[in-house]
C-alpha positions in Angstrom: 0.0 0.0 0.0 1.4 3.4 -1.0 0.2 6.7 0.4 1.1 10.1 -1.0 0.5 13.1 1.3 0.7 16.6 0.0 1.3 19.7 2.1 2.1 23.4 1.7 -1.0 24.7 0.0 -2.8 27.9 1.1 -3.8 31.4 0.3 -1.2 33.7 -1.3 -1.4 37.1 -2.9 -0.6 37.5 -6.6 3.2 37.6 -7.2 3.8 35.5 -4.0 5.4 32.1 -3.6 4.5 28.8 -2.1 6.3 25.5 -1.8 4.3 22.2 -2.0 5.7 18.9 -0.7 4.5 15.4 -1.3 5.9 12.5 0.7 5.3 8.9 -0.1 5.0 6.2 2.5 4.1 2.6 2.8 5.5 -0.6 1.4 7.2 -0.4 -2.0 10.4 -1.1 -3.8 11.1 2.1 -5.7 9.5 5.3 -7.1 10.2 6.2 -10.6 8.5 9.3 -12.1 6.8 11.8 -9.9 4.8 14.8 -10.7 2.3 17.6 -9.9 -1.0 18.1 -11.6 -3.8 20.6 -10.8 -7.5 20.9 -11.3 -9.3 24.2 -11.2 -13.1 24.4 -10.7 -15.0 23.4 -13.8 -11.8 22.3 -15.6 -10.0 19.1 -16.3 -7.0 18.0 -14.3 -3.8 19.2 -16.1 -0.1 18.5 -15.9 2.0 21.0 -14.1 5.4 19.4 -13.9 7.0 16.0 -13.8 10.4 14.7 -12.7 12.2 11.4 -13.4 14.2 9.5 -10.8 17.3 10.9 -12.4 15.8 14.5 -12.1 14.9 15.2 -15.7 12.1 17.7 -15.6 9.1 18.7 -17.8 6.8 21.7 -17.3 3.6 22.9 -18.7 4.1 26.1 -20.8 1.9 28.1 -18.4 4.3 27.6 -15.5 7.7 27.5 -17.2 10.1 30.0 -15.6 7.9 30.4 -12.5 7.7 26.9 -11.0 10.4 24.4 -10.2 10.0 20.7 -9.4 12.6 18.8 -7.4 12.8 15.5 -5.5 14.7 13.8 -2.7 14.9 10.1 -3.5 16.2 9.2 -0.1 13.0 10.7 1.4 10.7 9.6 -1.4 9.5 13.2 -1.6 8.8 15.6 -4.4 8.6 19.4 -4.2 7.1 22.2 -6.2 8.4 25.6 -5.7 5.9 28.1 -7.1 7.0 31.7 -7.7 5.3 34.7 -9.3 1.9 33.1 -8.6 -1.1 34.3 -10.6 -4.8 34.1 -9.9 -5.1 31.5 -12.7 -2.8 29.2 -10.7 -5.6 28.7 -8.3 -6.5 25.0 -8.2 -6.3 21.8 -6.2 -2.7 20.5 -6.7 -2.3 16.7 -6.8 0.9 14.7 -6.4 1.4 11.7 -8.6 4.0 8.8 -8.5 4.8 5.8 -10.5 5.6 3.1 -8.0 7.1 -0.4 -8.3 5.8 -2.5 -5.5 8.6 -5.0 -5.1 11.9 -6.1 -6.5 10.5 -9.2 -8.0 7.5 -7.6 -9.6 8.2 -5.4 -12.7 4.7 -3.9 -12.7 4.6 -0.1 -12.0 1.4 1.4 -10.6 0.1 4.9 -10.6 -0.7 6.6 -7.3 -2.3 9.9 -6.4 -2.4 12.1 -3.3 -5.5 13.6 -1.9 -4.7 17.1 -3.1 -3.9 20.4 -1.6 -5.7 23.7 -2.3 -3.7 26.7 -3.7 -5.6 30.0 -3.9 -4.0 33.0 -5.4 -6.0 36.1 -4.6 -5.6 39.6 -3.2 
């Protein structure tokens, strides 16, 4: 069983910064890709940023230059540093991880956190 727990959301003024964290816990062998997604009211969930185990990153065009994703493999944790926040960044942010359950099993399963609210408003 794998559990992803996000933290760090909240209310921030436009132009401000927030850092989200997502820690994985439970029984598993290794985590491969990790990422952040977001869902605004009335909209579909969309990719924000992803990071491979080797720290190769990918960003949505809307956040390039403002957001930075990183991870600590020893802690099974992924971070999202968000700068120059805009009202349109308001959404529930979800953590995602590709997890291999055991050394003997090659199957990789997809896991999601419960989400953390980010509100950008004056």
